[in-house]
N, C-alpha and C positions, 0 to 999 in steps of 0.2 A: 504493500500499499504506500509505503514511502516513496516509490518512484512515481507515483501518479499525481496529477494536478490535484493540490488541495489536500491530500492524504496527510501529510505531516501535520499540518495546522489542524485538521479534524482529529486525528489520533490526540494531539495534544487537548482539544477541548473534550474530547470524549473521557480521556482520563481525568479531567479536571471535574467533569460531571459525574463520574463513577464516585471519586472521593467526597464531592462537596454537595451531590445532589442538583436538584434543580437551579440552585444558585450558578451551576456551571454555565447555565444558559446565557446568563449576562455576558460571560467572556466573549461568547461569539460575536458580540457587537463590534468588537476590535477588529475583527477581520472583514468587516463589511462597510466601515466607514471608508469614504472616499474623499479626495483632495485635501484641504486644510483640516477639516475635522480629523482626519487620519492622524494627521501630523501631531495635532496638540493633545486628542484624547488619548492617542496610544501612549505618548510620552507620559501623560498624568498617570495612566493607568500602570505603566511599568515603574514609575519612580515614586508614585505617592500612594495609590490606592491600594487596598487589599488585595491578595492573589486574585481573587475570584470576582472581581467587579465592584462596582461602587456602592456606597452606602448612602443613605438619604442626604447626610450633610453636603455631599458631592454633586447631587442632582442639580441645584441652582447653577453651579459653576459649569456642569457640563451643557445646561440649557443656553447659557451665555456663549459658550464657546461654539456651539452648534449655530446659534443665530450669527455670529460673526463669519463662520465658514459659508454659510448660506448667502450672507450677503457678498461675498466674495465670488460665489458661483453665479449669483444675479448679474454681476457687474461683467463677469466673462459673458453670460448670455447675451446682455445688452450689446456687448462689443461685436459679438458675432451676428447679431441680428441688424445692427447699424451697417455692417459691410454687405449683408445682404441686401438691404433695402437699396444701397448704392449700385450694386451690380445689377438689380432689377432695374434701376433708372437707365443704366445704360442700354439694357435689351428692349426697353419701352414698357415692361410690365414690372410693377414694383411689388416687392414682398416685404411684408412687415410683420413684426411679431404680434402686432395688435389684430391681425387677421383672425377670425373665428376658428378657422381650421387650423391654424398654426397653434393656437392656444389650446385648442382640443387635443392636437397629437402630443403636444407638451403635457398635458395633464393625465392622458392616458399613459404615456411613458412613465410618469411619477408614480401611479397607481400599480401599473404592471410590475414595477420594479419591486413591490412589496409582496409579490404572489408567490414566490417559491419559499420554501421552508429554509433551503440551503444547509448550513451547517447546522441549525437549530433542531433539524431533524435528527441528525446522529446524536446530538447531545441528549435530546429527549428520549430515544429509543435505549441510550445507555443508562439514563437516569430514572426512568418511570418505575412506578412500583408494581407494575404487572409482569414485565418480563425483562431482564436485563439483556441486550443484545451486544454479542462480543465483537471486536474488532473485525474478525473474519466475518461474520455476517454482515456488518456494516459495508465491507469491502464488496461483497458480493452484490448488495443492493445497489451501491455506486456504479460497479460495472455493468449491471444490467441498464441503468439508466444511461449511461455514455452511450452503449451500444444502440439502444433503441433512438437517441437522439440522432445518431449518426445515421441511422437507417431511415428516419423519418424526414430529414432535411430535404432530400431531392423529390421524395414522393410527395409530400406536402407542399413544396416549392411549386410543383407543376398543378397542382390542384387550387392553389391560390391564384395562379395566373388565368385559370380557366373557368373563373367564377366571378360574379358581380356581388356576391355576398360577403364581400370581404369584412365589414363590420360586424355580420354574425358570426364570422370565424373568431374575432376577438372575444366575442360573448362565449361561444363554446369553449374556447380555450380557457377563458376565466373560469367557467363552470368546471373544467376537468381540474385546474389547479385547486379550486375550493375542494372538490371531492378528494383529491389526493392529500390536502392537508388534514382534512378531517379524518380519514381513515388512518394516516400515519400518526395522528396524535391521540386519537380516541379509541383505536382498534389496535394497540400493539401487541396482543396477545399471539396473534398468528403470523408467522414468518412469511407464510405463503400469501397471506393477504397484504402484508406490507410489500412484497414482491409484486402483486398485481397492481397495487397503487402506484408503482414506477411507470406503468404504461400511461395512465391519464397524465402524469406529472411530466413524461416526455413529449406527449402530445402538447401540452401548454407550454413547455418551455421552446418547442420547435414552430407551432403554429403562431402563437400571438406575435412574436418579432418579425416573422415574415409577413403576417398580414399588416402590421404597423408600418414596415418598411414599404410595402405595396401602397397603403393608403397614402403616404408621404409623397410618394412619386406622382401618384393619381391627382393630388390636389394640389401640388406645387407645381406652377407653370414656370417660375424662375426661382433662385435661391434654393435649390434642392440640397446643395452643401450645406448651408446655414440651417435649413430645417432638420437635416441629419444631425448636426451639432446641437441644436437645441433640444432634439430628443434625447440626446445622449446625456445632456445636462439634467433634463428631468429625470433621466434613469438615477444618475447619481444622487440628485436631491431626494428622490424617493427612498434610495437605499439608506440615507443618512436619517431620514425621519423615520422610516419603518424600523429600523435597527435600533433607534433610541427609544422608541415606543416598546418594542418587544422587550428589550431590556428592562424598562421600568415596569412593566406589567409582570415579568418574571420574578422580580425583586418583591412588587406587591403581593404576588401569590406566595412566594416562600415566606412573608413575614405574617400573612394572614393564616397560613396553614401552621405557622409557628404559636400564634397566639391561640388557635383553637385546639391544638393537641398538646400545648405544653413540652413538646419534646423537638428538639431542633434537628435530630436525626431523621423523624418523619416528617417534619415540616418542608424539608427540601426536595421531597420526591412527588408533591401533589400540585394541584391547582395550577393546570398550564393555562393561566389567563391570556398569556403572550400570543396564543393561537388566533386570538380575536383579531390582530393586527392583519395577517394575511387574508383571512376570510372577508374581513372588511373592506380590503383593497380589491378583491375580486368583485365586490359590490360596485364599489366606486368607480372602476374601470368602465363597467357596464353604464353607470350613470353618466359618465362623461362623453360616451361615444356620440350621444346627439349633436354634440359640438361639431362633430365633421359631419356636415350635411351629405346625403347621399347626391343630390343634384350637384354637388360640385366636384364629384368623383369622377374623372376621365378614366375610364376602365382601359382603353386602349394604351394611354399613357402609362398607367398604373402596371400593366404588363410589359411594358418596355417598347411599344409601338408608338409611332410618330401621332401627334395631336391630329384630330379630326373634327370635322362639323357635326358628327354624330357620335358622341363618345361611346355610346351603348353599342355601336354596330362593330361586333368582333370579326366579321367575315368581310371587310371592306376590300380586301386585297385578293388578287387571284388564288385559287386553290390548288397550285399545281405543286406546291411543296410546303411540307410543314414547318413551322418556326422553329420547333426543337430540332429538327434535322438541320436546319442552317446553322443553329447555335452551336451544336457539336462538331461541326465542320470548320467552325472559326479558329484559326491559330490563336488569336488573343485569349479565347476563352480556354482552350485546352492548356495554353502555358499558364494561366492564372490558377488551373487546378493544379497543376504541377507545383507552381509557386506557393500555393496555400499549404499542400502537403509538406514540402521541403522547410518552409519558414518555420512551422510548427514542430517539425522533426527536429530543428536545430535549437528552437527556442524552450520548449515546454519543460524537458527535464533537468534544466540548469539550475534553477531555483530548488527543486526538490534534492539534487545531488549536494549542493552547497548547504543547505539546512541539515540534511542527513549527516554529512561530514563533521559540521559544527556541533551537531547534537551529540555525536559519538565522543568528540574531543572535549566538549565544554557541556555535559549534561545538565549542570545548574544553571546555565545561562540560555537553554533552549528557547523558552517562551520569549525572553528579551532580545535574544538574536532574530527570531522569526518577527517579532513587532518591528524591530529596525529595520529589516529586509522590507516590510509594508510601507514604512515611512519614505525610505529612500525611493521605492519604485513608483509611489503616487506622486512624488516630486517630480519624477521624469515624465509621468503620464500627464501632469498639468501642463507641463511645458509642450509636448508633443502635442497636445489636443490643441492649444493656441495656434500651432505652427500649421496643422491640418486645415483649421478654419480659415486661416490667411492665404495659404499658397496651393490648396487642392484645385482650384479653379484656374490656376495658372499651367496645369500639367500634373498628372499622377506618376508617370514614371519616375521623376526626381526623387519623389517622396517613397516610392516603393524601393527604390536603390538604396536611399538612406537606411529605410527600414532592414533590409537585407544586411547591408555593411554593417550596421549597428549589431545586430545579432551575431555576425561573425567575430567581430572586434570584441564582444562581449565574452564570447566563448573562449577566444584566445587569451585574454587577459585573465580569465579566471584560472585557465589550465595552467599559465606561467605562474600565477600566484600560489597555485596549489603545489605545482612541481618544485619551485624554488623558494617557497616560503614556508608555507604550512607543513609540508612533508619534512623540513628542516627543522620543524620545532616553533615556528611562529604561529601568531595568533590568527584564528579563521576570520576574526572581525576585519583583517585588512582585504579579503576578498569580498566583503559586503559591498563596498561603494562601486568597484566597477561592474560588478554582476548586476546588481539591483539598479544603480543608476542608468546603465544602459537598457535594463529591462523595462524601465518605464518609459524610455525613449521609443524603442522597437515595438513594444506591444502597444502604446498608446497610438503610435503611426497606423499600424495595421488595423487595429480595431475601427479606426474610422474610415480607413482606405477601402476595405472589403466590400462595403455596400456601394461605394462609388464606382469601384471596378466592377462590380456586378451590375450596375446600371448602364455603364458604359459598353461592355462587352456584349450584352443581350440588345442592344438598341436596334430596334425595327423588326425584333422577331416575336415580340410578345411572350417572351420566357424570363423576364427579370426575376421573379422569385424562385424559379425554377435554376437559374445560373448561381443566384445567391445561395439556395439549398445545397446544390453541388460543390460549391467553395467551401460551405460550412462543413460539409462531410468529409471532403478532402482533409480540412484544417482538423478534424477530430480524429481521422485516420493516422495523421502527423503526429498527434499527441500520444495515441496508443504505442505507435511504432517508437516513438522517442523515449518514452517510459521503459519499454522493453528493453530495447537494445542499450541504452544507456546504464539501466540499472543491472543488467547481466555484465556490462564491460567494468562498471565500477566495482561490482562483487568479485569478479574473477581476475582482474587485472589491476587497476587503480582508479581513483577519482578523475586523476590528470588525464589519463587515457579516455576516459569517457568524455571530458570536455574537449579533446582534441577531435574525437570523433563528431561531436556536434558542431565543432567550428568547421569541419570538412563539410558537413550537411549546409552550414550556412553559406559557406564558398560555392556550394552548388545552385542555393537558392539565389545568391547574387548573380551567378552566371545565367540563370533563367530570367532573372529581372532585367539584365542587361539587353536580352534579345526579346524581351516583350514590348510591343510596339507601343506607342503613346495612344492608351485607350480613349483619352479626351477627343482624339481627333478620329475616331473610327466614323466612317461614314454610314450613315443610316440607310438602309435599303427602301427603295421607293417602287410604285409601280412601273416605272420606266426602266429601271435598272436591276431588278430582282423580282424572281417569282416566288414570293413567300405568302403563303396563307397567313392571314393576320395574327393568329394567336395561338398560344399554348393551349387554348380550351380545346384544339383537336387532340392534344395528347391527354387532357383530363377526360374528354369524352370517352376515350376507350375503356375508363375504369369508373368514372362518375358520370353517365350520360345525362341525367336529370339536371346535376348541378351546371354542366357544361352548357346544356340548351336554356337554362335560365340565364 
């Protein structure tokens, strides 16, 4: 499990929850905070607060720190929106954050961010009074969820492209998230029931983001990059608010149980009040959806086709060739799939290897080391998010090259630090800065660029969501391969050898990025120069004929 994404942090949280009961749930807050709240609150938690989360005397201070962080996020949001408005004025169509659909997407992104249980599920399954799950069982649940998400990405992507019920997909995904949360928290007695709950959870984790990105493309005539940035800001704001709320409610549940039972050992295992937060966000996401008016959605543009006078007409182009057939013959798309795999192959295992090595050498500082890694990484993500918002409309390739070069340099610096410093008796803290500082840069760049690349390479095919789903599936496959091979090499040879192998994968990703054409200049096929049948609804109709006909 230590070689998988998030497993090291999840095991630490599970161990804390096993020893401390439900109060361990508050510790997971630290792993979900973003941007400035991550920096300040994690430092406060490491240096000042008790080992398992805050007490009531600290809540006011946390609220003040959160307010300051949200103000900084709002400033970033305003800056991105102002740039988006100026871009719109140059093209003749003004985009502004005051637009009803823009604010609707922003609010939906906030609420959707709080739907997944994330690390709280593992902590609760470890600490609940009905059945205590072992790390092996938690690892099996996590592995099943990852495989399901990877499989669902391209399948549901084609389905999203081929339906006009995109808002209904968000509703259905929210319902799946609520059902999974309810089963995971209130029915932990059966392992097989928990395993079955991973199915709706995987649907929600896949379907809702795909539908939101498709709606973003469908309602945004200009400033798509700025709207994607605004959605990402909403995701971070929602994560901060929901994490703080869940931490406070879990502490409230522990104290109320303590006062009723009179025994602290029993009080820490009951009253999962915190589950009200993900359940409430599922409802609020549905309530906010009407802000995105159906009449404003251009379904041709949402699927990656050109604008038309009749947005609901999916078959406006000659039906001599399917859109997804054109997509899978495009060099830029195939290179993007390979690039997604290689990038995550080079990136995924680096933090896990570094944390695993540091935990073995400094077991008493494992939590502090992991927290510091998050702080440094989020600083890099903050910088790279601003860079993408300002530079992506000037060309994607230079930013893709920068991300691939950064992940390669990161692996080489970490390997050099391990070989010539850590293995000679030096402290692992020295490897933290190059590894996690550059991690924030490359991961922040890629997270924003992948949606833009999918839009570019699928232009004119009607397969935007299918392209995005395939790229995310390749990204997930890279994560699995990276964790497997790097973990085996670290155990059989050394950590330094594993980092060198990851650097080689980074070099391969850089080479692919070098031959990747500038996707922003991809020519959109028209009726005069391409025989494309207008939409991936023809792909969806083979599996969901009623939805495609609608």
